[in-house]
N, CA, C, O and the ligand as a Tripos MOL2 file, in Angstrom:
@<TRIPOS>MOLECULE
protein
  277   275    70     0     0
PROTEIN
NO_CHARGES

@<TRIPOS>ATOM
      1 N         -17.0420   27.2850  -19.2460 N.3       1 MET1
      2 CA        -16.0590   26.1930  -19.1720 C.3       1 MET1
      3 C         -15.7080   25.7570  -20.5940 C.2       1 MET1
      4 O         -16.5620   25.2740  -21.3370 O.2       1 MET1
      5 N         -14.4490   25.9320  -20.9550 N.am      2 LYS2
      6 CA        -14.0480   25.5890  -22.3230 C.3       2 LYS2
      7 C         -13.3270   24.2480  -22.3680 C.2       2 LYS2
      8 O         -12.6410   23.8540  -21.4240 O.2       2 LYS2
      9 N         -13.5010   23.5650  -23.4850 N.am      3 CYS3
     10 CA        -12.7920   22.3140  -23.7010 C.3       3 CYS3
     11 C         -11.3050   22.5910  -23.8040 C.2       3 CYS3
     12 O         -10.8970   23.5280  -24.4890 O.2       3 CYS3
     13 N         -10.4730   21.7730  -23.1200 N.am      4 PRO4
     14 CA         -9.0160   21.9630  -23.2070 C.3       4 PRO4
     15 C          -8.4560   21.6550  -24.5980 C.2       4 PRO4
     16 O          -7.3620   22.1020  -24.9420 O.2       4 PRO4
     17 N          -9.1910   20.9080  -25.3780 N.am      5 ASN5
     18 CA         -8.6870   20.4970  -26.6910 C.3       5 ASN5
     19 C          -9.3350   21.2360  -27.8570 C.2       5 ASN5
     20 O          -8.7660   21.2990  -28.9460 O.2       5 ASN5
     21 N         -10.5030   21.7850  -27.6360 N.am      6 HIS6
     22 CA        -11.2070   22.5040  -28.6900 C.3       6 HIS6
     23 C         -11.6610   23.8460  -28.1420 C.2       6 HIS6
     24 O         -11.9220   23.9710  -26.9460 O.2       6 HIS6
     25 N         -11.7550   24.8240  -28.9850 N.am      7 ASP7
     26 CA        -12.1470   26.1660  -28.5390 C.3       7 ASP7
     27 C         -13.6680   26.2830  -28.5070 C.2       7 ASP7
     28 O         -14.2570   27.1170  -29.1940 O.2       7 ASP7
     29 N         -14.2860   25.4320  -27.6960 N.am      8 VAL8
     30 CA        -15.7470   25.4320  -27.5970 C.3       8 VAL8
     31 C         -16.1610   25.3120  -26.1370 C.2       8 VAL8
     32 O         -15.4060   24.8200  -25.2980 O.2       8 VAL8
     33 N         -17.3600   25.7650  -25.8540 N.am      9 GLU9
     34 CA        -17.9050   25.6330  -24.5120 C.3       9 GLU9
     35 C         -18.3360   24.1900  -24.2700 C.2       9 GLU9
     36 O         -18.9740   23.5720  -25.1220 O.2       9 GLU9
     37 N         -17.9820   23.6610  -23.1000 N.am     10 LEU10
     38 CA        -18.4420   22.3310  -22.7260 C.3      10 LEU10
     39 C         -19.8940   22.4080  -22.2610 C.2      10 LEU10
     40 O         -20.3370   23.4260  -21.7310 O.2      10 LEU10
     41 N         -20.6120   21.3320  -22.4670 N.am     11 VAL11
     42 CA        -22.0160   21.2650  -22.0750 C.3      11 VAL11
     43 C         -22.1240   20.5150  -20.7590 C.2      11 VAL11
     44 O         -21.7330   19.3520  -20.6580 O.2      11 VAL11
     45 N         -22.6630   21.2010  -19.7410 N.am     12 LYS12
     46 CA        -22.8160   20.5640  -18.4410 C.3      12 LYS12
     47 C         -24.0370   19.6600  -18.4620 C.2      12 LYS12
     48 O         -25.1290   20.0850  -18.8370 O.2      12 LYS12
     49 N         -23.8480   18.4250  -18.0630 N.am     13 LYS13
     50 CA        -24.9580   17.4750  -18.0460 C.3      13 LYS13
     51 C         -24.9630   16.6950  -16.7450 C.2      13 LYS13
     52 O         -23.9130   16.4170  -16.1660 O.2      13 LYS13
     53 N         -26.1500   16.3500  -16.2980 N.am     14 GLU14
     54 CA        -26.2680   15.5130  -15.1140 C.3      14 GLU14
     55 C         -25.8330   14.0900  -15.4550 C.2      14 GLU14
     56 O         -26.1290   13.5830  -16.5370 O.2      14 GLU14
     57 N         -25.1310   13.4560  -14.5230 N.am     15 ILE15
     58 CA        -24.7230   12.0620  -14.7190 C.3      15 ILE15
     59 C         -25.7190   11.1630  -13.9950 C.2      15 ILE15
     60 O         -25.9910   11.3510  -12.8090 O.2      15 ILE15
     61 N         -26.2490   10.2010  -14.7050 N.am     16 ILE16
     62 CA        -27.1270    9.2470  -14.0470 C.3      16 ILE16
     63 C         -26.4610    7.8760  -14.0380 C.2      16 ILE16
     64 O         -25.7050    7.5260  -14.9450 O.2      16 ILE16
     65 N         -26.7580    7.1180  -13.0020 N.am     17 TYR17
     66 CA        -26.1330    5.8100  -12.8110 C.3      17 TYR17
     67 C         -27.1670    4.7040  -12.9160 C.2      17 TYR17
     68 O         -28.3680    4.9320  -12.7720 O.2      17 TYR17
     69 N         -26.6850    3.5370  -13.1640 N.am     18 GLY18
     70 CA        -27.5860    2.4090  -13.3280 C.3      18 GLY18
     71 C         -27.7610    2.0860  -14.7930 C.2      18 GLY18
     72 O         -27.2640    2.7990  -15.6650 O.2      18 GLY18
     73 N         -28.4600    1.0250  -15.0520 N.am     19 TYR19
     74 CA        -28.6820    0.6380  -16.4410 C.3      19 TYR19
     75 C         -29.7240    1.5460  -17.0800 C.2      19 TYR19
     76 O         -30.7690    1.8230  -16.4900 O.2      19 TYR19
     77 N         -29.4300    2.0060  -18.2900 N.am     20 PRO20
     78 CA        -30.4110    2.8660  -18.9600 C.3      20 PRO20
     79 C         -31.6780    2.0950  -19.3340 C.2      20 PRO20
     80 O         -31.6180    0.9560  -19.7960 O.2      20 PRO20
     81 N         -32.7950    2.7270  -19.1280 N.am     21 ALA21
     82 CA        -34.0690    2.1180  -19.5160 C.3      21 ALA21
     83 C         -34.2830    2.3220  -21.0060 C.2      21 ALA21
     84 O         -33.9910    3.3880  -21.5470 O.2      21 ALA21
     85 N         -34.7900    1.3000  -21.6570 N.am     22 SER22
     86 CA        -34.9920    1.4360  -23.0880 C.3      22 SER22
     87 C         -36.1620    2.3790  -23.3590 C.2      22 SER22
     88 O         -37.1290    2.4240  -22.6000 O.2      22 SER22
     89 N         -36.0590    3.1170  -24.4320 N.am     23 GLY23
     90 CA        -37.1280    4.0170  -24.8120 C.3      23 GLY23
     91 C         -37.0580    5.3800  -24.1520 C.2      23 GLY23
     92 O         -37.8410    6.2710  -24.4820 O.2      23 GLY23
     93 N         -36.1190    5.5550  -23.2130 N.am     24 LYS24
     94 CA        -35.9830    6.8460  -22.5650 C.3      24 LYS24
     95 C         -34.9910    7.7140  -23.3190 C.2      24 LYS24
     96 O         -34.0650    7.2110  -23.9570 O.2      24 LYS24
     97 N         -35.1920    9.0150  -23.2400 N.am     25 ASP25
     98 CA        -34.3050    9.9360  -23.9440 C.3      25 ASP25
     99 C         -33.1390   10.3230  -23.0340 C.2      25 ASP25
    100 O         -33.3330   10.9820  -22.0120 O.2      25 ASP25
    101 N         -31.9410    9.9120  -23.4080 N.am     26 TYR26
    102 CA        -30.7690   10.1950  -22.5940 C.3      26 TYR26
    103 C         -29.8540   11.2330  -23.2410 C.2      26 TYR26
    104 O         -28.6790   11.3450  -22.8900 O.2      26 TYR26
    105 N         -30.4040   11.9860  -24.1880 N.am     27 SER27
    106 CA        -29.5500   12.9150  -24.9040 C.3      27 SER27
    107 C         -29.1110   14.0870  -24.0370 C.2      27 SER27
    108 O         -28.1310   14.7570  -24.3600 O.2      27 SER27
    109 N         -29.8220   14.3450  -22.9400 N.am     28 ASN28
    110 CA        -29.4720   15.4810  -22.0950 C.3      28 ASN28
    111 C         -28.7860   15.0780  -20.8000 C.2      28 ASN28
    112 O         -28.6010   15.9040  -19.9060 O.2      28 ASN28
    113 N         -28.4100   13.8070  -20.7000 N.am     29 VAL29
    114 CA        -27.7040   13.3550  -19.5130 C.3      29 VAL29
    115 C         -26.4910   12.5440  -19.9410 C.2      29 VAL29
    116 O         -26.3410   12.1970  -21.1130 O.2      29 VAL29
    117 N         -25.6270   12.2450  -18.9770 N.am     30 LEU30
    118 CA        -24.4760   11.3730  -19.2200 C.3      30 LEU30
    119 C         -24.7060   10.0860  -18.4630 C.2      30 LEU30
    120 O         -25.2310   10.0970  -17.3500 O.2      30 LEU30
    121 N         -24.3160    8.9860  -19.0590 N.am     31 LEU31
    122 CA        -24.4650    7.6910  -18.3970 C.3      31 LEU31
    123 C         -23.1820    7.3730  -17.6480 C.2      31 LEU31
    124 O         -22.1080    7.2830  -18.2430 O.2      31 LEU31
    125 N         -23.3060    7.2020  -16.3240 N.am     32 GLY32
    126 CA        -22.1220    7.0210  -15.4940 C.3      32 GLY32
    127 C         -21.8080    5.5740  -15.1970 C.2      32 GLY32
    128 O         -20.8890    5.2980  -14.4260 O.2      32 GLY32
    129 N         -22.5420    4.6320  -15.7850 N.am     33 GLY33
    130 CA        -22.3110    3.2380  -15.4900 C.3      33 GLY33
    131 C         -23.1140    2.8040  -14.2780 C.2      33 GLY33
    132 O         -23.8140    3.6040  -13.6580 O.2      33 GLY33
    133 N         -23.0030    1.5250  -13.9500 N.am     34 CYS34
    134 CA        -23.8780    1.0040  -12.9080 C.3      34 CYS34
    135 C         -23.2390    1.0780  -11.5270 C.2      34 CYS34
    136 O         -23.9010    0.7940  -10.5280 O.2      34 CYS34
    137 N         -21.9720    1.4520  -11.4550 N.am     35 CYS35
    138 CA        -21.2690    1.5030  -10.1880 C.3      35 CYS35
    139 C         -21.3660    2.9030   -9.5930 C.2      35 CYS35
    140 O         -20.8200    3.8490  -10.1620 O.2      35 CYS35
    141 N         -22.0390    3.0540   -8.4790 N.am     36 VAL36
    142 CA        -22.1280    4.3580   -7.8360 C.3      36 VAL36
    143 C         -21.2550    4.3680   -6.5950 C.2      36 VAL36
    144 O         -21.4480    3.5660   -5.6820 O.2      36 VAL36
    145 N         -20.3020    5.2730   -6.5670 N.am     37 MET37
    146 CA        -19.4620    5.4430   -5.3890 C.3      37 MET37
    147 C         -19.9490    6.6780   -4.6250 C.2      37 MET37
    148 O         -20.5970    7.5550   -5.1960 O.2      37 MET37
    149 N         -19.6290    6.7370   -3.3240 N.am     38 PRO38
    150 CA        -20.0340    7.9370   -2.5680 C.3      38 PRO38
    151 C         -19.4740    9.2170   -3.1810 C.2      38 PRO38
    152 O         -20.0790   10.2830   -3.0760 O.2      38 PRO38
    153 N         -18.3090    9.0990   -3.8220 N.am     39 ASN39
    154 CA        -17.7100   10.3040   -4.4100 C.3      39 ASN39
    155 C         -17.9580   10.3940   -5.9160 C.2      39 ASN39
    156 O         -17.2840   11.1530   -6.6120 O.2      39 ASN39
    157 N         -18.9120    9.6290   -6.4130 N.am     40 SER40
    158 CA        -19.2190    9.7160   -7.8330 C.3      40 SER40
    159 C         -19.7470   11.1050   -8.1590 C.2      40 SER40
    160 O         -20.5820   11.6480   -7.4360 O.2      40 SER40
    161 N         -19.2570   11.6710   -9.2450 N.am     41 PRO41
    162 CA        -19.6850   13.0270   -9.5980 C.3      41 PRO41
    163 C         -21.1440   13.0730  -10.0300 C.2      41 PRO41
    164 O         -21.6590   12.1220  -10.6180 O.2      41 PRO41
    165 N         -21.8040   14.1880   -9.7310 N.am     42 ARG42
    166 CA        -23.2060   14.3660  -10.0970 C.3      42 ARG42
    167 C         -23.3400   14.9780  -11.4840 C.2      42 ARG42
    168 O         -24.3470   14.7990  -12.1700 O.2      42 ARG42
    169 N         -22.2990   15.7050  -11.8790 N.am     43 TYR43
    170 CA        -22.3620   16.3800  -13.1670 C.3      43 TYR43
    171 C         -21.0780   16.1510  -13.9470 C.2      43 TYR43
    172 O         -20.0010   16.0110  -13.3670 O.2      43 TYR43
    173 N         -21.2020   16.1150  -15.2430 N.am     44 GLY44
    174 CA        -20.0530   16.0270  -16.1120 C.3      44 GLY44
    175 C         -20.1520   17.0890  -17.1810 C.2      44 GLY44
    176 O         -21.1650   17.7770  -17.3050 O.2      44 GLY44
    177 N         -19.0880   17.2130  -17.9510 N.am     45 TYR45
    178 CA        -19.0380   18.2210  -18.9920 C.3      45 TYR45
    179 C         -18.6960   17.5420  -20.3080 C.2      45 TYR45
    180 O         -17.6470   16.9120  -20.4430 O.2      45 TYR45
    181 N         -19.5910   17.6770  -21.2730 N.am     46 GLU46
    182 CA        -19.4000   16.9870  -22.5440 C.3      46 GLU46
    183 C         -18.9670   17.9620  -23.6180 C.2      46 GLU46
    184 O         -19.5610   19.0240  -23.7990 O.2      46 GLU46
    185 N         -17.9070   17.5740  -24.3330 N.am     47 CYS47
    186 CA        -17.4440   18.3720  -25.4580 C.3      47 CYS47
    187 C         -18.3680   18.1140  -26.6530 C.2      47 CYS47
    188 O         -18.5690   16.9640  -27.0420 O.2      47 CYS47
    189 N         -18.9290   19.1730  -27.2340 N.am     48 PRO48
    190 CA        -19.8210   18.9700  -28.3810 C.3      48 PRO48
    191 C         -19.0830   18.5240  -29.6380 C.2      48 PRO48
    192 O         -19.7140   18.0620  -30.5890 O.2      48 PRO48
    193 N         -17.7630   18.6530  -29.6580 N.am     49 VAL49
    194 CA        -17.0020   18.2980  -30.8620 C.3      49 VAL49
    195 C         -16.7970   16.7820  -30.9450 C.2      49 VAL49
    196 O         -17.1740   16.1510  -31.9320 O.2      49 VAL49
    197 N         -16.1920   16.2050  -29.8950 N.am     50 ASP50
    198 CA        -15.8850   14.7730  -29.9650 C.3      50 ASP50
    199 C         -16.6190   13.9520  -28.9070 C.2      50 ASP50
    200 O         -16.3610   12.7580  -28.7520 O.2      50 ASP50
    201 N         -17.5470   14.6030  -28.1700 N.am     51 LYS51
    202 CA        -18.3640   13.9140  -27.1500 C.3      51 LYS51
    203 C         -17.5230   13.3620  -26.0040 C.2      51 LYS51
    204 O         -17.9790   12.5050  -25.2480 O.2      51 LYS51
    205 N         -16.2810   13.8610  -25.8800 N.am     52 GLU52
    206 CA        -15.4600   13.4640  -24.7400 C.3      52 GLU52
    207 C         -16.0970   14.0240  -23.4660 C.2      52 GLU52
    208 O         -16.5710   15.1590  -23.4450 O.2      52 GLU52
    209 N         -16.1010   13.2170  -22.4140 N.am     53 VAL53
    210 CA        -16.7010   13.6520  -21.1560 C.3      53 VAL53
    211 C         -15.6060   14.0250  -20.1630 C.2      53 VAL53
    212 O         -14.6820   13.2520  -19.9110 O.2      53 VAL53
    213 N         -15.7310   15.2140  -19.6120 N.am     54 TYR54
    214 CA        -14.7820   15.6900  -18.6160 C.3      54 TYR54
    215 C         -15.4640   15.7690  -17.2660 C.2      54 TYR54
    216 O         -16.6570   16.0540  -17.1700 O.2      54 TYR54
    217 N         -14.6870   15.5130  -16.2250 N.am     55 LEU55
    218 CA        -15.1940   15.6350  -14.8640 C.3      55 LEU55
    219 C         -14.3780   16.6890  -14.1410 C.2      55 LEU55
    220 O         -13.1910   16.8710  -14.4140 O.2      55 LEU55
    221 N         -15.0320   17.3870  -13.2090 N.am     56 MET56
    222 CA        -14.3250   18.3710  -12.4100 C.3      56 MET56
    223 C         -13.7420   17.6830  -11.1900 C.2      56 MET56
    224 O         -14.4650   17.1050  -10.3780 O.2      56 MET56
    225 N         -12.4200   17.7550  -11.0740 N.am     57 LYS57
    226 CA        -11.7680   17.0900   -9.9570 C.3      57 LYS57
    227 C         -10.6840   18.0000   -9.4060 C.2      57 LYS57
    228 O          -9.7750   18.4030  -10.1310 O.2      57 LYS57
    229 N         -10.7830   18.3210   -8.1300 N.am     58 ASP58
    230 CA         -9.8300   19.2240   -7.4920 C.3      58 ASP58
    231 C          -9.6850   20.5230   -8.2820 C.2      58 ASP58
    232 O          -8.5870   21.0630   -8.4120 O.2      58 ASP58
    233 N         -10.7960   21.0130   -8.8010 N.am     59 GLY59
    234 CA        -10.7860   22.2800   -9.5150 C.3      59 GLY59
    235 C         -10.2350   22.2030  -10.9270 C.2      59 GLY59
    236 O         -10.0750   23.2270  -11.5910 O.2      59 GLY59
    237 N          -9.9410   20.9730  -11.3960 N.am     60 LYS60
    238 CA         -9.4170   20.8250  -12.7500 C.3      60 LYS60
    239 C         -10.3130   19.8930  -13.5560 C.2      60 LYS60
    240 O         -10.9800   19.0170  -13.0040 O.2      60 LYS60
    241 N         -10.3170   20.0950  -14.8630 N.am     61 LEU61
    242 CA        -11.0550   19.1980  -15.7370 C.3      61 LEU61
    243 C         -10.1990   17.9790  -16.0470 C.2      61 LEU61
    244 O          -9.0480   18.1030  -16.4670 O.2      61 LEU61
    245 N         -10.7670   16.8160  -15.8380 N.am     62 VAL62
    246 CA        -10.0750   15.5860  -16.2080 C.3      62 VAL62
    247 C         -11.0260   14.7510  -17.0460 C.2      62 VAL62
    248 O         -12.2450   14.8510  -16.9100 O.2      62 VAL62
    249 N         -10.4540   13.9240  -17.9180 N.am     63 THR63
    250 CA        -11.3060   13.0150  -18.6490 C.3      63 THR63
    251 C         -11.5480   11.7820  -17.7970 C.2      63 THR63
    252 O         -10.8140   11.5240  -16.8430 O.2      63 THR63
    253 N         -12.5640   11.0320  -18.1370 N.am     64 GLU64
    254 CA        -12.8330    9.8180  -17.3850 C.3      64 GLU64
    255 C         -11.6560    8.8500  -17.4880 C.2      64 GLU64
    256 O         -11.3500    8.1250  -16.5410 O.2      64 GLU64
    257 N         -11.0010    8.8470  -18.6500 N.am     65 ARG65
    258 CA         -9.8420    7.9710  -18.8450 C.3      65 ARG65
    259 C          -8.7280    8.3450  -17.8720 C.2      65 ARG65
    260 O          -8.1500    7.4820  -17.2120 O.2      65 ARG65
    261 N          -8.4330    9.6420  -17.7920 N.am     66 GLU66
    262 CA         -7.3500   10.0900  -16.9250 C.3      66 GLU66
    263 C          -7.6280    9.7650  -15.4680 C.2      66 GLU66
    264 O          -6.7150    9.4560  -14.7030 O.2      66 GLU66
    265 N          -8.9220    9.8410  -15.0880 N.am     67 GLU67
    266 CA         -9.2580    9.6050  -13.7040 C.3      67 GLU67
    267 C          -8.9780    8.1630  -13.2940 C.2      67 GLU67
    268 O          -8.7410    7.8840  -12.1190 O.2      67 GLU67
    269 N          -9.0060    7.2590  -14.2500 N.am     68 GLU68
    270 CA         -8.7790    5.8440  -13.9260 C.3      68 GLU68
    271 C          -7.3150    5.5190  -13.6960 C.2      68 GLU68
    272 O          -6.9960    4.4770  -13.1240 O.2      68 GLU68
    273 N          -6.4220    6.3950  -14.1350 N.am     69 ASP69
    274 CA         -4.9840    6.1290  -13.9880 C.3      69 ASP69
    275 C          -4.5630    6.1570  -12.5200 C.2      69 ASP69
    276 O          -3.3890    5.9540  -12.2100 O.2      69 ASP69
    277 ZN        -13.2500   19.0060  -27.1110 Zn       70 ZN70
@<TRIPOS>BOND
     1     1     2 1
     2     2     3 1
     3     3     4 2
     4     3     5 am
     5     5     6 1
     6     6     7 1
     7     7     8 2
     8     7     9 am
     9     9    10 1
    10    10    11 1
    11    11    12 2
    12    11    13 am
    13    13    14 1
    14    14    15 1
    15    15    16 2
    16    15    17 am
    17    17    18 1
    18    18    19 1
    19    19    20 2
    20    19    21 am
    21    21    22 1
    22    22    23 1
    23    23    24 2
    24    23    25 am
    25    25    26 1
    26    26    27 1
    27    27    28 2
    28    27    29 am
    29    29    30 1
    30    30    31 1
    31    31    32 2
    32    31    33 am
    33    33    34 1
    34    34    35 1
    35    35    36 2
    36    35    37 am
    37    37    38 1
    38    38    39 1
    39    39    40 2
    40    39    41 am
    41    41    42 1
    42    42    43 1
    43    43    44 2
    44    43    45 am
    45    45    46 1
    46    46    47 1
    47    47    48 2
    48    47    49 am
    49    49    50 1
    50    50    51 1
    51    51    52 2
    52    51    53 am
    53    53    54 1
    54    54    55 1
    55    55    56 2
    56    55    57 am
    57    57    58 1
    58    58    59 1
    59    59    60 2
    60    59    61 am
    61    61    62 1
    62    62    63 1
    63    63    64 2
    64    63    65 am
    65    65    66 1
    66    66    67 1
    67    67    68 2
    68    67    69 am
    69    69    70 1
    70    70    71 1
    71    71    72 2
    72    71    73 am
    73    73    74 1
    74    74    75 1
    75    75    76 2
    76    75    77 am
    77    77    78 1
    78    78    79 1
    79    79    80 2
    80    79    81 am
    81    81    82 1
    82    82    83 1
    83    83    84 2
    84    83    85 am
    85    85    86 1
    86    86    87 1
    87    87    88 2
    88    87    89 am
    89    89    90 1
    90    90    91 1
    91    91    92 2
    92    91    93 am
    93    93    94 1
    94    94    95 1
    95    95    96 2
    96    95    97 am
    97    97    98 1
    98    98    99 1
    99    99   100 2
   100    99   101 am
   101   101   102 1
   102   102   103 1
   103   103   104 2
   104   103   105 am
   105   105   106 1
   106   106   107 1
   107   107   108 2
   108   107   109 am
   109   109   110 1
   110   110   111 1
   111   111   112 2
   112   111   113 am
   113   113   114 1
   114   114   115 1
   115   115   116 2
   116   115   117 am
   117   117   118 1
   118   118   119 1
   119   119   120 2
   120   119   121 am
   121   121   122 1
   122   122   123 1
   123   123   124 2
   124   123   125 am
   125   125   126 1
   126   126   127 1
   127   127   128 2
   128   127   129 am
   129   129   130 1
   130   130   131 1
   131   131   132 2
   132   131   133 am
   133   133   134 1
   134   134   135 1
   135   135   136 2
   136   135   137 am
   137   137   138 1
   138   138   139 1
   139   139   140 2
   140   139   141 am
   141   141   142 1
   142   142   143 1
   143   143   144 2
   144   143   145 am
   145   145   146 1
   146   146   147 1
   147   147   148 2
   148   147   149 am
   149   149   150 1
   150   150   151 1
   151   151   152 2
   152   151   153 am
   153   153   154 1
   154   154   155 1
   155   155   156 2
   156   155   157 am
   157   157   158 1
   158   158   159 1
   159   159   160 2
   160   159   161 am
   161   161   162 1
   162   162   163 1
   163   163   164 2
   164   163   165 am
   165   165   166 1
   166   166   167 1
   167   167   168 2
   168   167   169 am
   169   169   170 1
   170   170   171 1
   171   171   172 2
   172   171   173 am
   173   173   174 1
   174   174   175 1
   175   175   176 2
   176   175   177 am
   177   177   178 1
   178   178   179 1
   179   179   180 2
   180   179   181 am
   181   181   182 1
   182   182   183 1
   183   183   184 2
   184   183   185 am
   185   185   186 1
   186   186   187 1
   187   187   188 2
   188   187   189 am
   189   189   190 1
   190   190   191 1
   191   191   192 2
   192   191   193 am
   193   193   194 1
   194   194   195 1
   195   195   196 2
   196   195   197 am
   197   197   198 1
   198   198   199 1
   199   199   200 2
   200   199   201 am
   201   201   202 1
   202   202   203 1
   203   203   204 2
   204   203   205 am
   205   205   206 1
   206   206   207 1
   207   207   208 2
   208   207   209 am
   209   209   210 1
   210   210   211 1
   211   211   212 2
   212   211   213 am
   213   213   214 1
   214   214   215 1
   215   215   216 2
   216   215   217 am
   217   217   218 1
   218   218   219 1
   219   219   220 2
   220   219   221 am
   221   221   222 1
   222   222   223 1
   223   223   224 2
   224   223   225 am
   225   225   226 1
   226   226   227 1
   227   227   228 2
   228   227   229 am
   229   229   230 1
   230   230   231 1
   231   231   232 2
   232   231   233 am
   233   233   234 1
   234   234   235 1
   235   235   236 2
   236   235   237 am
   237   237   238 1
   238   238   239 1
   239   239   240 2
   240   239   241 am
   241   241   242 1
   242   242   243 1
   243   243   244 2
   244   243   245 am
   245   245   246 1
   246   246   247 1
   247   247   248 2
   248   247   249 am
   249   249   250 1
   250   250   251 1
   251   251   252 2
   252   251   253 am
   253   253   254 1
   254   254   255 1
   255   255   256 2
   256   255   257 am
   257   257   258 1
   258   258   259 1
   259   259   260 2
   260   259   261 am
   261   261   262 1
   262   262   263 1
   263   263   264 2
   264   263   265 am
   265   265   266 1
   266   266   267 1
   267   267   268 2
   268   267   269 am
   269   269   270 1
   270   270   271 1
   271   271   272 2
   272   271   273 am
   273   273   274 1
   274   274   275 1
   275   275   276 2
@<TRIPOS>SUBSTRUCTURE
     1 MET1         2 RESIDUE 1 A MET
     2 LYS2         6 RESIDUE 1 A LYS
     3 CYS3        10 RESIDUE 1 A CYS
     4 PRO4        14 RESIDUE 1 A PRO
     5 ASN5        18 RESIDUE 1 A ASN
     6 HIS6        22 RESIDUE 1 A HIS
     7 ASP7        26 RESIDUE 1 A ASP
     8 VAL8        30 RESIDUE 1 A VAL
     9 GLU9        34 RESIDUE 1 A GLU
    10 LEU10       38 RESIDUE 1 A LEU
    11 VAL11       42 RESIDUE 1 A VAL
    12 LYS12       46 RESIDUE 1 A LYS
    13 LYS13       50 RESIDUE 1 A LYS
    14 GLU14       54 RESIDUE 1 A GLU
    15 ILE15       58 RESIDUE 1 A ILE
    16 ILE16       62 RESIDUE 1 A ILE
    17 TYR17       66 RESIDUE 1 A TYR
    18 GLY18       70 RESIDUE 1 A GLY
    19 TYR19       74 RESIDUE 1 A TYR
    20 PRO20       78 RESIDUE 1 A PRO
    21 ALA21       82 RESIDUE 1 A ALA
    22 SER22       86 RESIDUE 1 A SER
    23 GLY23       90 RESIDUE 1 A GLY
    24 LYS24       94 RESIDUE 1 A LYS
    25 ASP25       98 RESIDUE 1 A ASP
    26 TYR26      102 RESIDUE 1 A TYR
    27 SER27      106 RESIDUE 1 A SER
    28 ASN28      110 RESIDUE 1 A ASN
    29 VAL29      114 RESIDUE 1 A VAL
    30 LEU30      118 RESIDUE 1 A LEU
    31 LEU31      122 RESIDUE 1 A LEU
    32 GLY32      126 RESIDUE 1 A GLY
    33 GLY33      130 RESIDUE 1 A GLY
    34 CYS34      134 RESIDUE 1 A CYS
    35 CYS35      138 RESIDUE 1 A CYS
    36 VAL36      142 RESIDUE 1 A VAL
    37 MET37      146 RESIDUE 1 A MET
    38 PRO38      150 RESIDUE 1 A PRO
    39 ASN39      154 RESIDUE 1 A ASN
    40 SER40      158 RESIDUE 1 A SER
    41 PRO41      162 RESIDUE 1 A PRO
    42 ARG42      166 RESIDUE 1 A ARG
    43 TYR43      170 RESIDUE 1 A TYR
    44 GLY44      174 RESIDUE 1 A GLY
    45 TYR45      178 RESIDUE 1 A TYR
    46 GLU46      182 RESIDUE 1 A GLU
    47 CYS47      186 RESIDUE 1 A CYS
    48 PRO48      190 RESIDUE 1 A PRO
    49 VAL49      194 RESIDUE 1 A VAL
    50 ASP50      198 RESIDUE 1 A ASP
    51 LYS51      202 RESIDUE 1 A LYS
    52 GLU52      206 RESIDUE 1 A GLU
    53 VAL53      210 RESIDUE 1 A VAL
    54 TYR54      214 RESIDUE 1 A TYR
    55 LEU55      218 RESIDUE 1 A LEU
    56 MET56      222 RESIDUE 1 A MET
    57 LYS57      226 RESIDUE 1 A LYS
    58 ASP58      230 RESIDUE 1 A ASP
    59 GLY59      234 RESIDUE 1 A GLY
    60 LYS60      238 RESIDUE 1 A LYS
    61 LEU61      242 RESIDUE 1 A LEU
    62 VAL62      246 RESIDUE 1 A VAL
    63 THR63      250 RESIDUE 1 A THR
    64 GLU64      254 RESIDUE 1 A GLU
    65 ARG65      258 RESIDUE 1 A ARG
    66 GLU66      262 RESIDUE 1 A GLU
    67 GLU67      266 RESIDUE 1 A GLU
    68 GLU68      270 RESIDUE 1 A GLU
    69 ASP69      274 RESIDUE 1 A ASP
    70 ZN70       277 GROUP 0 **** ****
């Protein structure tokens, strides 16, 4: 899976919800916020260049910003 903006492979990471616990290592996961919806994604894709997070939606990569529109 390549980033649409950079010629690099996106890093697939599990999305966790809820408030992050202090002292825990979250470098290998994505923080999805405290709101969990039934259709909340389980995994996201992080660009190693700018740390933009993409979600797979209807077979396409979208950013979290775009999904809110
Ligand atoms: Zn990128």
